LUMBA-67751 format. One record per residue (C-alpha): residue number from 0; x, y, z. Coordinates in steps of 0.1 Angstrom, whole numbers, plus 5000, padded with zeros to 4 digits. Layout:
// LUMBA-67751
NUM, X, Y, Z
...
// end
This chain:
// LUMBA-67751
0, 4646, 4877, 4823
1, 4663, 4850, 4802
2, 4690, 4861, 4777
3, 4687, 4842, 4745
4, 4710, 4852, 4715
5, 4691, 4846, 4682
6, 4709, 4833, 4652
7, 4711, 4867, 4636
8, 4724, 4886, 4666
9, 4759, 4887, 4677
10, 4770, 4883, 4713
11, 4777, 4921, 4714
12, 4742, 4929, 4701
13, 4727, 4908, 4729
14, 4748, 4925, 4756
15, 4742, 4960, 4742
16, 4705, 4954, 4744
17, 4707, 4950, 4783
18, 4697, 4979, 4805
19, 4733, 4982, 4818
20, 4744, 4992, 4783
21, 4725, 5025, 4786
22, 4755, 5038, 4805
23, 4779, 5033, 4777
24, 4788, 5064, 4758
25, 4791, 5064, 4720
26, 4828, 5062, 4721
27, 4827, 5031, 4744
28, 4801, 5015, 4722
29, 4825, 5020, 4692
30, 4853, 5006, 4713
31, 4834, 4974, 4720
32, 4824, 4971, 4683
33, 4860, 4975, 4673
34, 4870, 4948, 4697
35, 4844, 4924, 4685
36, 4852, 4931, 4648
37, 4889, 4928, 4654
38, 4887, 4895, 4673
39, 4864, 4880, 4647
40, 4827, 4876, 4644
41, 4826, 4842, 4658
42, 4844, 4851, 4690
43, 4825, 4860, 4720
44, 4827, 4861, 4758
45, 4845, 4832, 4775
46, 4817, 4832, 4801
47, 4782, 4819, 4793
48, 4762, 4847, 4779
49, 4733, 4844, 4805
50, 4758, 4846, 4833
51, 4776, 4877, 4820
52, 4741, 4893, 4815
53, 4732, 4886, 4850
54, 4764, 4903, 4863
55, 4756, 4933, 4841
56, 4721, 4935, 4855
57, 4736, 4937, 4889
58, 4759, 4964, 4879
59, 4729, 4984, 4864
60, 4713, 4981, 4898
61, 4743, 4997, 4913
62, 4742, 5026, 4887
63, 4776, 5016, 4872
64, 4791, 5040, 4848
65, 4800, 5032, 4812
66, 4836, 5025, 4819
67, 4827, 4999, 4845
68, 4802, 4982, 4821
69, 4827, 4982, 4793
70, 4855, 4968, 4815
71, 4832, 4940, 4829
72, 4824, 4929, 4792
73, 4860, 4930, 4781
74, 4873, 4910, 4811
75, 4848, 4883, 4802
76, 4859, 4884, 4766
77, 4898, 4882, 4768
78, 4901, 4879, 4729
79, 4883, 4912, 4726
80, 4905, 4929, 4753
81, 4936, 4916, 4736
82, 4925, 4928, 4702
83, 4923, 4965, 4713
84, 4950, 4965, 4739
85, 4969, 4994, 4723
86, 4937, 5015, 4718
87, 4927, 5009, 4754
88, 4960, 5021, 4768
89, 4961, 5052, 4745
90, 4925, 5064, 4745
91, 4906, 5047, 4773
92, 4932, 5044, 4803
93, 4902, 5042, 4828
94, 4888, 5012, 4812
95, 4923, 4997, 4808
96, 4928, 5001, 4846
97, 4896, 4985, 4854
98, 4903, 4955, 4833
99, 4938, 4951, 4848
100, 4922, 4954, 4882
101, 4900, 4923, 4875
102, 4931, 4904, 4864
103, 4949, 4913, 4895
104, 4920, 4900, 4916
105, 4927, 4866, 4902
106, 4959, 4865, 4925
107, 4936, 4867, 4955
108, 4912, 4840, 4942
109, 4942, 4818, 4936
110, 4956, 4823, 4971
111, 4922, 4817, 4986
112, 4919, 4784, 4967
113, 4954, 4775, 4976
114, 4946, 4779, 5013
115, 4912, 4762, 5008
116, 4895, 4790, 5027
117, 4917, 4787, 5058
118, 4940, 4813, 5073
119, 4938, 4851, 5074
120, 4908, 4861, 5052
121, 4910, 4897, 5064
122, 4945, 4898, 5050
123, 4933, 4886, 5017
124, 4906, 4913, 5016
125, 4933, 4939, 5024
126, 4956, 4926, 4997
127, 4927, 4927, 4971
128, 4920, 4963, 4977
129, 4957, 4972, 4979
130, 4965, 4958, 4943
131, 4933, 4972, 4928
132, 4941, 5007, 4918
133, 4907, 5018, 4908
134, 4881, 5008, 4934
135, 4853, 5007, 4908
136, 4867, 4972, 4901
137, 4850, 4960, 4934
138, 4814, 4963, 4922
139, 4823, 4944, 4891
140, 4838, 4916, 4912
141, 4808, 4914, 4935
142, 4784, 4915, 4906
143, 4803, 4887, 4888
144, 4805, 4865, 4920
145, 4768, 4869, 4925
146, 4761, 4858, 4890
147, 4783, 4827, 4894
148, 4766, 4820, 4928
149, 4731, 4822, 4913
150, 4741, 4799, 4884
151, 4759, 4773, 4907
152, 4728, 4755, 4918
153, 4733, 4727, 4894
154, 4772, 4727, 4896
155, 4792, 4698, 4912
156, 4792, 4701, 4950
157, 4830, 4708, 4954
158, 4828, 4736, 4928
159, 4797, 4751, 4945
160, 4814, 4750, 4980
161, 4845, 4766, 4967
162, 4825, 4794, 4952
163, 4805, 4797, 4985
164, 4837, 4799, 5006
165, 4850, 4827, 4984
166, 4818, 4846, 4986
167, 4816, 4842, 5024
168, 4853, 4850, 5031
169, 4860, 4878, 5005
170, 4830, 4892, 4986
171, 4803, 4894, 5013
172, 4825, 4911, 5039
173, 4836, 4936, 5012
174, 4800, 4943, 5002
175, 4792, 4947, 5039
176, 4820, 4972, 5045
177, 4811, 4992, 5014
178, 4775, 4993, 5024
179, 4763, 4975, 4992
180, 4737, 4957, 5012
181, 4715, 4945, 4982
182, 4743, 4923, 4970
183, 4757, 4915, 5006
184, 4724, 4898, 5017
185, 4722, 4876, 4986
186, 4758, 4866, 4986
187, 4756, 4856, 5023
188, 4723, 4837, 5019
189, 4736, 4818, 4988
190, 4769, 4809, 5005
191, 4749, 4798, 5036
192, 4726, 4776, 5014
193, 4757, 4758, 4998
194, 4779, 4755, 5029
195, 4752, 4746, 5055
196, 4724, 4731, 5035
197, 4707, 4714, 5064
198, 4707, 4744, 5087
199, 4695, 4765, 5057
200, 4665, 4743, 5050
201, 4656, 4741, 5087
202, 4654, 4779, 5091
203, 4637, 4783, 5058
204, 4612, 4758, 5070
205, 4606, 4776, 5103
206, 4600, 4809, 5083
207, 4576, 4792, 5059
208, 4555, 4776, 5086
209, 4547, 4811, 5101
210, 4548, 4831, 5070
211, 4511, 4835, 5065
212, 4503, 4845, 5100
213, 4534, 4869, 5100
214, 4523, 4885, 5067
215, 4488, 4891, 5081
216, 4502, 4906, 5113
217, 4526, 4929, 5093
218, 4499, 4942, 5073
219, 4479, 4951, 5103
220, 4509, 4969, 5119
221, 4515, 4988, 5086
222, 4480, 5002, 5084
223, 4480, 5012, 5121
224, 4513, 5030, 5118
225, 4504, 5047, 5085
226, 4473, 5061, 5102
227, 4492, 5072, 5133
228, 4518, 5090, 5113
229, 4491, 5107, 5092
230, 4473, 5119, 5123
231, 4506, 5136, 5135
232, 4512, 5151, 5101
233, 4543, 5129, 5093
234, 4546, 5120, 5057
235, 4561, 5086, 5053
236, 4560, 5052, 5036
237, 4557, 5020, 5057
238, 4565, 4986, 5044
239, 4574, 4952, 5058
240, 4611, 4944, 5059
241, 4622, 4910, 5044
242, 4643, 4888, 5067
243, 4674, 4870, 5053
244, 4682, 4835, 5064
245, 4719, 4840, 5071
246, 4712, 4871, 5093
247, 4687, 4851, 5113
248, 4711, 4822, 5118
249, 4740, 4846, 5128
250, 4718, 4864, 5153
251, 4707, 4830, 5168
252, 4744, 4820, 5172
253, 4755, 4855, 5186
254, 4727, 4858, 5212
255, 4723, 4821, 5219
256, 4686, 4821, 5216
257, 4661, 4800, 5198
258, 4644, 4810, 5166
259, 4611, 4820, 5184
260, 4628, 4845, 5207
261, 4643, 4868, 5180
262, 4628, 4903, 5183
263, 4631, 4912, 5146
264, 4615, 4883, 5129
265, 4585, 4907, 5126
266, 4598, 4940, 5112
267, 4587, 4971, 5093
268, 4605, 5000, 5078
269, 4595, 5036, 5076
270, 4608, 5060, 5050
271, 4605, 5097, 5054
272, 4617, 5128, 5036
273, 4643, 5142, 5060
274, 4661, 5137, 5093
275, 4637, 5158, 5115
276, 4609, 5135, 5103
277, 4629, 5104, 5113
278, 4628, 5115, 5149
279, 4591, 5126, 5146
280, 4582, 5091, 5133
281, 4601, 5076, 5162
282, 4581, 5095, 5186
283, 4549, 5083, 5169
284, 4561, 5047, 5172
285, 4570, 5049, 5208
286, 4537, 5066, 5216
287, 4518, 5039, 5198
288, 4536, 5010, 5213
289, 4558, 5003, 5243
290, 4595, 5003, 5234
291, 4617, 4975, 5245
292, 4645, 4987, 5269
293, 4680, 4986, 5255
294, 4668, 4978, 5220
295, 4672, 5013, 5205
296, 4701, 5023, 5183
297, 4705, 5057, 5167
298, 4727, 5052, 5137
299, 4719, 5086, 5124
300, 4737, 5104, 5152
301, 4763, 5078, 5152
302, 4766, 5062, 5118
303, 4782, 5027, 5114
304, 4817, 5027, 5100
305, 4804, 5018, 5066
306, 4783, 5050, 5067
307, 4750, 5032, 5073
308, 4725, 5055, 5089
309, 4691, 5046, 5103
310, 4670, 5045, 5135
311, 4664, 5011, 5150
312, 4639, 5004, 5178
313, 4620, 4972, 5191
314, 4585, 4976, 5206
315, 4558, 4955, 5221
316, 4533, 4957, 5192
317, 4498, 4944, 5188
318, 4489, 4911, 5205
319, 4519, 4916, 5228
320, 4543, 4905, 5201
321, 4578, 4920, 5196
322, 4582, 4941, 5166
323, 4612, 4959, 5150
324, 4609, 4992, 5134
325, 4636, 5009, 5111
326, 4632, 5045, 5103
327, 4653, 5064, 5078
328, 4651, 5089, 5049
329, 4647, 5079, 5013
330, 4684, 5089, 5007
331, 4695, 5069, 5036
332, 4676, 5039, 5023
333, 4693, 5042, 4988
334, 4726, 5045, 5005
335, 4719, 5015, 5027
336, 4707, 4993, 4997
337, 4734, 5005, 4972
338, 4761, 5019, 4995
339, 4790, 5036, 4979
340, 4784, 5021, 4945
341, 4753, 5044, 4942
342, 4776, 5074, 4940
343, 4800, 5060, 4914
344, 4786, 5077, 4884
345, 4813, 5102, 4875
346, 4804, 5133, 4855
347, 4828, 5138, 4826
348, 4842, 5174, 4826
349, 4824, 5182, 4858
350, 4839, 5196, 4891
351, 4849, 5171, 4918
352, 4824, 5159, 4943
353, 4840, 5165, 4978
354, 4818, 5140, 4995
355, 4825, 5114, 4968
356, 4863, 5119, 4972
357, 4859, 5115, 5010
358, 4840, 5083, 5004
359, 4866, 5070, 4981
360, 4893, 5077, 5007
361, 4872, 5060, 5033
362, 4870, 5030, 5011
363, 4906, 5028, 5007
364, 4910, 5031, 5044
365, 4887, 5001, 5051
366, 4917, 4979, 5045
367, 4930, 4991, 5079
368, 4896, 4987, 5096
369, 4892, 4964, 5126
370, 4871, 4933, 5125
371, 4833, 4939, 5126
372, 4824, 4955, 5160
373, 4857, 4973, 5164
374, 4861, 5007, 5182
375, 4846, 5032, 5158
376, 4861, 5062, 5176
377, 4897, 5049, 5172
378, 4888, 5039, 5136
379, 4877, 5075, 5127
380, 4910, 5088, 5140
381, 4929, 5063, 5119
382, 4910, 5074, 5089
383, 4922, 5110, 5094
384, 4958, 5103, 5101
385, 4969, 5075, 5078
386, 4964, 5066, 5041
387, 4961, 5032, 5026
388, 4990, 5038, 5003
389, 5013, 5039, 5033
390, 5009, 5001, 5036
391, 5018, 4971, 5013
392, 5006, 4936, 5015
393, 5031, 4908, 5010
394, 5029, 4870, 5013
395, 5047, 4843, 5030
396, 5056, 4812, 5011
397, 5025, 4795, 5025
398, 5003, 4824, 5014
399, 4997, 4842, 5046
400, 4993, 4880, 5042
401, 5019, 4903, 5060
402, 5012, 4940, 5059
403, 5042, 4963, 5061
404, 5049, 5000, 5058
405, 5055, 5015, 5023
406, 5091, 5010, 5011
407, 5096, 4980, 5034
408, 5124, 4956, 5026
409, 5128, 4918, 5030
410, 5145, 4926, 5063
411, 5113, 4944, 5076
412, 5094, 4913, 5064
413, 5116, 4890, 5084
414, 5114, 4910, 5116
415, 5076, 4913, 5112
416, 5074, 4875, 5110
417, 5095, 4870, 5141
418, 5123, 4889, 5158
419, 5147, 4859, 5156
420, 5139, 4853, 5119
421, 5151, 4890, 5114
422, 5182, 4885, 5136
423, 5191, 4853, 5116
424, 5183, 4868, 5082
425, 5211, 4862, 5056
426, 5192, 4867, 5024
427, 5158, 4867, 5007
428, 5139, 4855, 4977
429, 5111, 4875, 4962
430, 5088, 4857, 4938
431, 5114, 4830, 4936
432, 5143, 4853, 4928
433, 5172, 4862, 4951
434, 5172, 4899, 4959
435, 5194, 4922, 4981
436, 5182, 4929, 5016
437, 5175, 4965, 5007
438, 5151, 4956, 4978
439, 5118, 4975, 4979
440, 5088, 4952, 4983
441, 5054, 4957, 4966
442, 5019, 4945, 4973
443, 5015, 4908, 4961
444, 5052, 4899, 4964
445, 5058, 4865, 4979
446, 5088, 4866, 5002
447, 5110, 4838, 5015
448, 5137, 4846, 5041
449, 5169, 4827, 5041
450, 5182, 4823, 5075
451, 5215, 4812, 5093
452, 5219, 4791, 5124
453, 5230, 4819, 5146
454, 5216, 4854, 5153
455, 5239, 4879, 5138
456, 5222, 4912, 5131
457, 5246, 4938, 5114
458, 5251, 4973, 5127
459, 5249, 4988, 5092
460, 5212, 4977, 5091
461, 5206, 5007, 5114
462, 5220, 5032, 5090
463, 5191, 5050, 5073
464, 5212, 5058, 5042
465, 5218, 5021, 5036
466, 5180, 5015, 5033
467, 5178, 4982, 5050
468, 5149, 4990, 5073
469, 5118, 5012, 5066
470, 5100, 5002, 5098
471, 5107, 5018, 5130
472, 5094, 4986, 5147
473, 5122, 4966, 5129
474, 5149, 4992, 5138
475, 5139, 4991, 5174
476, 5144, 4952, 5174
477, 5178, 4956, 5160
478, 5188, 4984, 5185
479, 5175, 4961, 5214
480, 5198, 4934, 5203
481, 5229, 4956, 5204
482, 5218, 4973, 5237
483, 5221, 4939, 5253
484, 5258, 4937, 5245
485, 5284, 4949, 5269
486, 5298, 4984, 5266
487, 5333, 4973, 5256
488, 5320, 4954, 5225
489, 5298, 4984, 5216
490, 5328, 5007, 5220
491, 5350, 4984, 5198
492, 5324, 4979, 5171
493, 5315, 5017, 5170
494, 5352, 5026, 5167
495, 5355, 5002, 5138
496, 5325, 5015, 5121
497, 5334, 5051, 5123
498, 5370, 5046, 5117
499, 5362, 5027, 5084
500, 5339, 5055, 5072
501, 5364, 5082, 5080
502, 5391, 5063, 5061
503, 5368, 5056, 5033
504, 5361, 5093, 5028
505, 5397, 5105, 5036
506, 5388, 5122, 5069
507, 5408, 5100, 5094
508, 5430, 5131, 5104
509, 5400, 5154, 5109
510, 5396, 5171, 5142
511, 5367, 5153, 5161
512, 5357, 5182, 5183
513, 5329, 5194, 5158
514, 5312, 5161, 5160
515, 5315, 5158, 5198
516, 5298, 5192, 5201
517, 5271, 5185, 5177
518, 5261, 5151, 5193
519, 5266, 5165, 5228
520, 5290, 5138, 5241
521, 5319, 5142, 5264
522, 5344, 5122, 5244
523, 5351, 5098, 5216
524, 5342, 5067, 5235
525, 5306, 5080, 5240
526, 5304, 5088, 5203
527, 5316, 5053, 5194
528, 5288, 5037, 5215
529, 5262, 5060, 5199
530, 5274, 5049, 5165
531, 5274, 5012, 5175
532, 5238, 5014, 5188
533, 5226, 5032, 5156
534, 5217, 5063, 5175
535, 5241, 5083, 5154
536, 5251, 5072, 5119
537, 5288, 5073, 5106
538, 5275, 5094, 5078
539, 5261, 5120, 5102
540, 5295, 5122, 5119
541, 5314, 5127, 5086
542, 5288, 5155, 5077
543, 5295, 5172, 5110
544, 5332, 5171, 5104
545, 5329, 5185, 5068
546, 5306, 5213, 5079
547, 5333, 5226, 5103
548, 5364, 5218, 5083
549, 5384, 5248, 5073
550, 5391, 5253, 5036
551, 5428, 5245, 5041
552, 5446, 5218, 5061
553, 5456, 5227, 5096
554, 5493, 5218, 5088
555, 5495, 5244, 5060
556, 5489, 5282, 5067
557, 5474, 5299, 5037
558, 5472, 5336, 5032
559, 5442, 5353, 5048
560, 5415, 5357, 5022
561, 5397, 5390, 5019
562, 5360, 5392, 5023
563, 5344, 5370, 4996
564, 5314, 5379, 4975
565, 5284, 5356, 4972
566, 5288, 5322, 4955
567, 5300, 5325, 4919
568, 5282, 5309, 4889
569, 5313, 5289, 4880
570, 5326, 5256, 4895
571, 5352, 5273, 4918
572, 5359, 5307, 4933
573, 5396, 5314, 4940
574, 5403, 5342, 4965
575, 5369, 5355, 4957
576, 5374, 5356, 4919
577, 5360, 5332, 4895
578, 5366, 5322, 4860
579, 5402, 5315, 4863
580, 5420, 5286, 4849
581, 5413, 5258, 4876
582, 5417, 5220, 4875
583, 5409, 5192, 4898
584, 5441, 5175, 4913
585, 5443, 5139, 4901
586, 5459, 5128, 4933
587, 5429, 5132, 4955
588, 5400, 5142, 4932
589, 5379, 5163, 4955
590, 5341, 5162, 4952
591, 5315, 5189, 4958
592, 5308, 5191, 4996
593, 5344, 5184, 5007
594, 5367, 5210, 5022
595, 5392, 5221, 4995
596, 5421, 5243, 4990
597, 5441, 5255, 4959
598, 5477, 5254, 4947
599, 5490, 5279, 4921
600, 5510, 5259, 4896
601, 5536, 5274, 4872
602, 5518, 5265, 4839
603, 5484, 5250, 4846
604, 5466, 5275, 4867
605, 5452, 5266, 4901
606, 5452, 5229, 4911
607, 5423, 5221, 4936
608, 5430, 5195, 4962
609, 5411, 5181, 4993
610, 5421, 5202, 5023
611, 5437, 5172, 5039
612, 5455, 5159, 5008
613, 5490, 5146, 5016
614, 5504, 5159, 4983
615, 5490, 5194, 4990
616, 5506, 5195, 5025
617, 5540, 5186, 5010
618, 5537, 5213, 4983
619, 5525, 5239, 5008
620, 5554, 5231, 5032
621, 5579, 5239, 5004
622, 5561, 5270, 4989
623, 5534, 5282, 5013
624, 5529, 5314, 4991
625, 5513, 5294, 4964
626, 5484, 5282, 4986
627, 5451, 5299, 4977
628, 5418, 5297, 4995
629, 5393, 5280, 4971
630, 5355, 5272, 4975
631, 5330, 5254, 4955
632, 5308, 5275, 4932
633, 5278, 5263, 4912
634, 5289, 5227, 4904
635, 5260, 5211, 4885
636, 5283, 5186, 4865
637, 5296, 5152, 4874
638, 5329, 5143, 4890
639, 5352, 5113, 4888
640, 5360, 5092, 4919
641, 5382, 5061, 4923
642, 5366, 5034, 4944
643, 5379, 4999, 4956
644, 5357, 4970, 4966
645, 5371, 4939, 4984
646, 5351, 4907, 4992
647, 5343, 4872, 4982
648, 5346, 4863, 4945
649, 5311, 4850, 4939
650, 5288, 4846, 4908
651, 5268, 4877, 4899
652, 5288, 4899, 4922
653, 5297, 4923, 4894
654, 5260, 4923, 4881
655, 5248, 4932, 4915
656, 5274, 4959, 4920
657, 5266, 4976, 4887
658, 5229, 4974, 4892
659, 5233, 4992, 4926
660, 5254, 5019, 4910
661, 5227, 5025, 4883
662, 5200, 5026, 4910
663, 5220, 5054, 4928
664, 5221, 5073, 4894
665, 5260, 5071, 4893
666, 5280, 5060, 4862
667, 5307, 5035, 4858
668, 5336, 5047, 4837
669, 5358, 5016, 4841
670, 5363, 4984, 4861
671, 5393, 4964, 4867
672, 5399, 4934, 4890
673, 5429, 4921, 4909
674, 5434, 4884, 4915
675, 5458, 4865, 4937
676, 5445, 4880, 4970
677, 5436, 4845, 4983
678, 5413, 4816, 4974
679, 5379, 4829, 4964
680, 5386, 4864, 4971
681, 5387, 4895, 4948
682, 5395, 4933, 4947
683, 5377, 4954, 4922
684, 5387, 4989, 4912
685, 5360, 5012, 4899
686, 5362, 5045, 4881
687, 5329, 5063, 4889
688, 5312, 5095, 4879
689, 5291, 5109, 4908
690, 5274, 5143, 4915
691, 5291, 5151, 4949
692, 5305, 5138, 4981
693, 5271, 5130, 4996
694, 5262, 5107, 4967
695, 5296, 5088, 4969
696, 5292, 5084, 5007
697, 5256, 5069, 5003
698, 5268, 5046, 4974
699, 5298, 5032, 4994
700, 5275, 5024, 5023
701, 5251, 5006, 5001
702, 5279, 4986, 4983
703, 5290, 4973, 5016
704, 5255, 4959, 5020
705, 5258, 4936, 4990
706, 5262, 4900, 4998
707, 5299, 4890, 4998
708, 5313, 4926, 5000
709, 5335, 4932, 5030
710, 5349, 4967, 5023
711, 5341, 4995, 4999
712, 5362, 5027, 5000
713, 5375, 5056, 4982
714, 5410, 5054, 4969
// end
């Protein structure tokens, strides 16, 4: 059917007259009319109208819903899509998502063209389905590619071959995995025709030479089998099965046999109402003709991973010629021809289809599938235990696809490329912009790792709170590096890490016994080694100390407190009584989560200090009767903390610092800098507002991960 737009018909009128337009709801028809009117009467699709119509006919064959049809038209008509961008986002988010998905697919086409069809095509297929948020985009991409392939007969050779490589590497494998056989076969045959024209013509000639005799033979087989089925009371339809040139050539290559020795050049298909009838028909076939040993496959009991179901058998048919017979139900046949796309007609306002939801989940998990012929048992287990959204797909500067766990960082990327690239990593660029090493990557990001000459992994990469590594595999590689070091060096580095954390949080005088008990180590040296190897984080040690810290300093004996009631609703409870005049001491500024004690002043109520505050110890030594037990109540507000940052005075240091503080949901009240601390060095003093001690601890750890920062501590 040729699409011709008459002079008095608009492009939209022509498109709405196609069978696929029957799926459009009145609201979607009005949307397209609005788009065409807003863009201008003279504006139409950028693609040739016959080509777009051909793609829409393919979508109609796949029973595409109205949103899919509307999105295919709008993507082919960018001026229309732009004209109603706001309306799409507000009232038709499903259509907007489908249009965006087609635009996102252009990234994959560009990468494929950039690599000229070389490299990891499986990675590109995974990337495509990862960046497409609504998988109904896939049939649109397949239908459009098929239309372009059909129209490419008269195109220049280089353009035709580029289209064919894209179909061979991306589209046909996706159609195969989704079970959309009707499009798969034609995409493969057209790609084969454009890429291997001589081989294509040779096999086509061999088929044509024997076509008349083969058709006569198949007709006789069909009549005999129909009669045998009827005699056994099995209702079914028997038809010859067309052979596709690409599949014939692949089988010749795989089996290493000439054309004449292929078993399934002569083939028939039997369609029956239900599964019991499938096996009854199989019995009739095997009773009528002798089966070929080892040429029987039961894909009903054990479906292929794309959910293909059928019985396949080869027999010695009439005249002693080998014959292939496929037996399936009518539903299985529709599934085999149209695949998942046959079930993508969503019912507005209806209840969810459980089988459809399982199929959509299965489609997403196809990105983690093995190459064709993989272990179906292990694949089935993977489908049940892992979701696609747990992976992201990133790119090297050369366009290779690297898959990583969700929330992966440039450092994870570096260790995935090679262990030594990770050890030597000093920085990273994402999409051409320098980012910190704890930056969260997204699918489609192009990552470049900046390396040094020597391998110098940092121990703070192992601290989970710092967020440098999301992959256990990467973390194991860093641990392995430090395990190779001698114990003395691990002891020294662990002591330095823990001592710095304790000083930063004002806990350097705390009793270490609670931490030793919690981590089941005999002494501090063993604890230092665990910290150095990343088995125990400095933050874990400080939490253990805080959990066991008494509410007053060991050097000051406070009066024994009576039995306290449950936590009060106010910020503090003093000797079990809340709602007293209480203020936070400016000398140490304790935060929720820290051990605290109170001091009764003469005119300003109770002043709350950290339990180990030096000023509190001096006051308590002079007047111990003024010390009061104090505990945190419901403290939902924010608290001030003074922080010092020392490091290299580089460009954008302050920008990186404030961006990180904002990411951690803290607030900057004031910043001051101190110069004169040496050439190219700086010391910044920050007044921050944070929720509690835990947030400050995490923030300080992450600040030390900023490039150029050497120390970040609480004043």
